[in-house]
C-alpha positions as a LaTeX table, in Angstrom:
\begin{tabular}{lrrr}
\hline
Residue & $x$ (\AA) & $y$ (\AA) & $z$ (\AA) \\
\hline
Met1 & 21.71 & 220.36 & 38.09 \\
Asn2 & 19.45 & 222.99 & 36.50 \\
Asp3 & 16.66 & 222.21 & 34.07 \\
Tyr4 & 16.68 & 224.13 & 30.80 \\
Asp5 & 14.33 & 224.14 & 27.84 \\
Val6 & 17.08 & 224.62 & 25.24 \\
Val7 & 20.86 & 224.31 & 25.42 \\
Val8 & 22.95 & 226.05 & 22.75 \\
Leu9 & 26.11 & 223.95 & 22.67 \\
Asp10 & 29.34 & 224.59 & 20.81 \\
Arg11 & 31.00 & 221.39 & 19.69 \\
Asp12 & 34.50 & 222.74 & 20.23 \\
Leu13 & 34.55 & 223.51 & 23.96 \\
Pro14 & 37.98 & 224.07 & 25.54 \\
Val15 & 37.86 & 221.54 & 28.43 \\
Val16 & 35.30 & 218.90 & 27.50 \\
His17 & 34.17 & 218.20 & 23.96 \\
Gly18 & 30.63 & 219.34 & 23.08 \\
Asp19 & 29.85 & 215.87 & 21.75 \\
Asp20 & 30.42 & 214.43 & 25.24 \\
Val21 & 28.13 & 217.04 & 26.79 \\
Cys22 & 25.47 & 216.31 & 24.17 \\
Arg23 & 25.67 & 212.56 & 24.78 \\
Ala24 & 25.34 & 213.12 & 28.54 \\
Leu25 & 22.27 & 215.30 & 28.06 \\
Ala26 & 20.70 & 212.73 & 25.74 \\
Arg27 & 21.38 & 209.90 & 28.25 \\
Arg28 & 19.90 & 211.97 & 31.07 \\
Gly29 & 16.61 & 212.18 & 29.21 \\
Gly30 & 14.12 & 214.84 & 30.09 \\
Glu31 & 12.76 & 217.57 & 27.91 \\
Val32 & 15.88 & 219.64 & 27.20 \\
Arg33 & 16.55 & 220.29 & 23.51 \\
Val34 & 20.11 & 220.72 & 22.21 \\
Leu35 & 21.09 & 223.11 & 19.43 \\
Met36 & 24.61 & 222.24 & 18.33 \\
Leu37 & 26.84 & 225.03 & 16.96 \\
Thr38 & 30.09 & 224.33 & 15.17 \\
Ala39 & 32.45 & 225.42 & 12.47 \\
Ala40 & 32.32 & 221.86 & 11.11 \\
Ala41 & 29.64 & 222.32 & 8.47 \\
Gly42 & 29.97 & 219.18 & 6.35 \\
Ile43 & 27.11 & 216.74 & 5.91 \\
Asp44 & 28.94 & 214.04 & 7.91 \\
Asp45 & 29.55 & 216.50 & 10.77 \\
Arg46 & 25.87 & 217.49 & 10.88 \\
Val47 & 24.65 & 213.90 & 10.69 \\
Asp48 & 27.08 & 212.88 & 13.46 \\
Gly49 & 25.88 & 215.76 & 15.65 \\
Leu50 & 22.26 & 214.74 & 15.24 \\
Ala51 & 23.11 & 211.08 & 15.79 \\
Ile52 & 24.67 & 211.73 & 19.21 \\
Gly53 & 21.52 & 213.47 & 20.44 \\
Ala54 & 21.41 & 217.05 & 19.14 \\
Asp55 & 17.92 & 218.20 & 18.17 \\
Asp56 & 19.19 & 220.78 & 15.69 \\
Tyr57 & 22.52 & 221.72 & 14.15 \\
Leu58 & 23.64 & 225.18 & 13.04 \\
Pro59 & 27.00 & 225.59 & 11.30 \\
Lys60 & 29.10 & 228.72 & 11.76 \\
Pro61 & 28.93 & 231.41 & 10.58 \\
Phe62 & 25.22 & 231.93 & 11.20 \\
Ala63 & 22.79 & 234.82 & 11.26 \\
Leu64 & 21.64 & 235.85 & 14.76 \\
Arg65 & 18.01 & 235.93 & 13.54 \\
Glu66 & 18.27 & 232.30 & 12.47 \\
Leu67 & 19.79 & 231.25 & 15.81 \\
Thr68 & 17.01 & 233.07 & 17.67 \\
Ala69 & 14.32 & 231.47 & 15.51 \\
Arg70 & 15.77 & 227.98 & 15.99 \\
Val71 & 16.02 & 228.41 & 19.78 \\
Ala72 & 12.39 & 229.61 & 19.87 \\
Ala73 & 11.24 & 226.64 & 17.78 \\
Leu74 & 13.07 & 224.16 & 20.00 \\
Gly75 & 11.65 & 225.88 & 23.09 \\
Arg76 & 8.12 & 225.34 & 21.81 \\
Arg77 & 8.83 & 221.62 & 21.47 \\
Ser78 & 10.58 & 221.24 & 24.82 \\
Arg79 & 7.38 & 220.66 & 26.72 \\
Pro80 & 3.96 & 219.52 & 25.61 \\
Ala81 & 1.09 & 221.96 & 25.56 \\
Ala82 & $-0.74$ & 222.08 & 28.87 \\
Pro83 & $-4.08$ & 220.32 & 28.74 \\
Pro84 & $-7.12$ & 222.52 & 29.24 \\
Val85 & $-8.67$ & 223.02 & 32.65 \\
Leu86 & $-11.83$ & 220.92 & 32.86 \\
Arg87 & $-14.85$ & 222.67 & 34.37 \\
Arg88 & $-18.14$ & 221.03 & 35.21 \\
Ala89 & $-20.77$ & 221.44 & 37.95 \\
Gly90 & $-18.63$ & 223.79 & 40.04 \\
Ile91 & $-15.54$ & 221.58 & 39.79 \\
Ser92 & $-12.41$ & 222.96 & 38.19 \\
Leu93 & $-9.81$ & 220.28 & 37.42 \\
Asp94 & $-6.37$ & 221.25 & 36.12 \\
Pro95 & $-4.63$ & 218.08 & 34.84 \\
Tyr96 & $-1.33$ & 219.91 & 34.27 \\
Arg97 & $-1.01$ & 221.25 & 37.83 \\
Arg98 & $-2.95$ & 218.32 & 39.33 \\
Glu99 & $-5.23$ & 220.71 & 41.21 \\
Val100 & $-8.95$ & 220.52 & 41.91 \\
Phe101 & $-11.22$ & 223.31 & 43.10 \\
Arg102 & $-14.87$ & 223.05 & 44.10 \\
Asp103 & $-16.68$ & 226.39 & 43.84 \\
Gly104 & $-13.32$ & 228.18 & 44.20 \\
Arg105 & $-12.18$ & 226.11 & 47.22 \\
Tyr106 & $-9.01$ & 223.99 & 46.82 \\
Val107 & $-9.66$ & 220.26 & 47.31 \\
Pro108 & $-6.56$ & 218.14 & 48.14 \\
Leu109 & $-6.77$ & 214.71 & 46.50 \\
Ser110 & $-4.62$ & 211.59 & 46.48 \\
Arg111 & $-3.18$ & 210.36 & 43.17 \\
Lys112 & $-5.85$ & 207.71 & 42.89 \\
Glu113 & $-8.69$ & 210.12 & 43.68 \\
Phe114 & $-7.38$ & 212.65 & 41.18 \\
Ala115 & $-7.03$ & 210.00 & 38.45 \\
Val116 & $-10.59$ & 208.78 & 38.95 \\
Leu117 & $-12.04$ & 212.31 & 39.11 \\
Ala118 & $-10.11$ & 213.36 & 35.99 \\
Glu119 & $-11.91$ & 210.69 & 33.97 \\
Leu120 & $-15.39$ & 211.99 & 34.83 \\
Pro121 & $-15.57$ & 215.58 & 33.45 \\
Ala122 & $-14.01$ & 214.54 & 30.15 \\
Arg123 & $-16.88$ & 212.13 & 29.47 \\
Gly124 & $-19.65$ & 214.72 & 29.76 \\
Gly125 & $-22.82$ & 214.75 & 31.82 \\
His126 & $-24.85$ & 212.41 & 29.62 \\
Arg127 & $-22.34$ & 209.55 & 29.57 \\
Gly128 & $-21.32$ & 207.75 & 32.72 \\
Cys129 & $-17.83$ & 206.46 & 33.31 \\
Pro130 & $-17.84$ & 202.66 & 33.74 \\
Arg131 & $-16.36$ & 201.55 & 37.05 \\
Lys132 & $-13.64$ & 199.49 & 35.34 \\
Arg133 & $-12.56$ & 202.41 & 33.17 \\
Cys134 & $-12.37$ & 204.74 & 36.17 \\
Trp135 & $-10.09$ & 202.29 & 37.92 \\
Arg136 & $-7.80$ & 201.57 & 34.95 \\
Arg137 & $-6.93$ & 205.23 & 34.49 \\
Pro138 & $-3.11$ & 205.66 & 34.26 \\
Gly139 & $-1.55$ & 206.93 & 37.45 \\
Thr140 & $-3.66$ & 204.96 & 39.90 \\
Arg141 & $-0.76$ & 202.55 & 40.70 \\
Thr142 & $-3.06$ & 200.30 & 42.69 \\
Pro143 & $-3.03$ & 196.64 & 41.70 \\
Thr144 & $-6.59$ & 195.85 & 42.82 \\
Arg145 & $-9.46$ & 196.48 & 40.44 \\
Ser146 & $-12.24$ & 195.44 & 42.76 \\
Pro147 & $-15.59$ & 197.21 & 42.50 \\
His148 & $-15.40$ & 197.82 & 46.26 \\
Ala149 & $-12.15$ & 199.79 & 45.86 \\
Val150 & $-13.74$ & 201.97 & 43.18 \\
Arg151 & $-16.79$ & 202.59 & 45.39 \\
Met152 & $-14.52$ & 203.56 & 48.29 \\
Thr153 & $-12.60$ & 206.01 & 46.10 \\
Ile154 & $-15.86$ & 207.58 & 44.91 \\
Leu155 & $-17.07$ & 207.79 & 48.54 \\
Lys156 & $-13.88$ & 209.62 & 49.54 \\
Leu157 & $-14.24$ & 211.98 & 46.57 \\
Arg158 & $-17.85$ & 212.76 & 47.50 \\
Arg159 & $-16.81$ & 213.63 & 51.05 \\
Lys160 & $-13.95$ & 215.86 & 49.90 \\
Leu161 & $-16.01$ & 217.64 & 47.24 \\
Gly162 & $-18.81$ & 218.38 & 49.71 \\
Asp163 & $-22.43$ & 219.40 & 49.22 \\
Pro164 & $-24.40$ & 219.59 & 47.06 \\
Pro165 & $-23.31$ & 216.22 & 45.66 \\
Val166 & $-21.77$ & 216.32 & 42.18 \\
Leu167 & $-20.69$ & 212.70 & 41.69 \\
Leu168 & $-23.74$ & 210.74 & 40.60 \\
Thr169 & $-24.13$ & 206.98 & 40.28 \\
Asp170 & $-25.62$ & 205.60 & 37.07 \\
Pro171 & $-26.91$ & 202.15 & 38.06 \\
Gly172 & $-25.43$ & 199.46 & 35.87 \\
Val173 & $-23.06$ & 201.96 & 34.19 \\
Gly174 & $-20.79$ & 203.74 & 36.64 \\
Tyr175 & $-20.34$ & 207.37 & 37.70 \\
Arg176 & $-20.79$ & 210.81 & 36.21 \\
Ile177 & $-20.77$ & 214.52 & 36.93 \\
Pro178 & $-24.01$ & 216.22 & 35.79 \\
\hline
\end{tabular}
């Protein structure tokens, strides 16, 4: 099945009813938005269309400019804005693409390593990231929260990021990037 940002759906389809298609799309989840078109323009019809999962409802006849504007608006809401690329001390971290570069060189990281590293640039150079916070970052999926596991992850990150070192230890606090 293809992924679409916006589906313009007529309620009165010849083989399968548009309501059934809309319900299926809503059950499937994901980020697709549904704009329902129909000749049924009553309040009950519009409310029913929205209740089954349509994100917007446009009765016929309609102006093409309005349809275009509504599709554009739904398209803007179909996916969240990409977070900014974090840059600090020669590290470029793109949370949207899950990519890390060190001085222009791609650095492959595991999920856990990426999650821990992503916490550090956001905190700034003057504030360290406490070990416990680094480990509780969503996406780590590792049940252990031992200080040893955090130290091992930081050790692996230091090796992968190379020299000169950019992950510093703040005794009694945690880790930071200058």
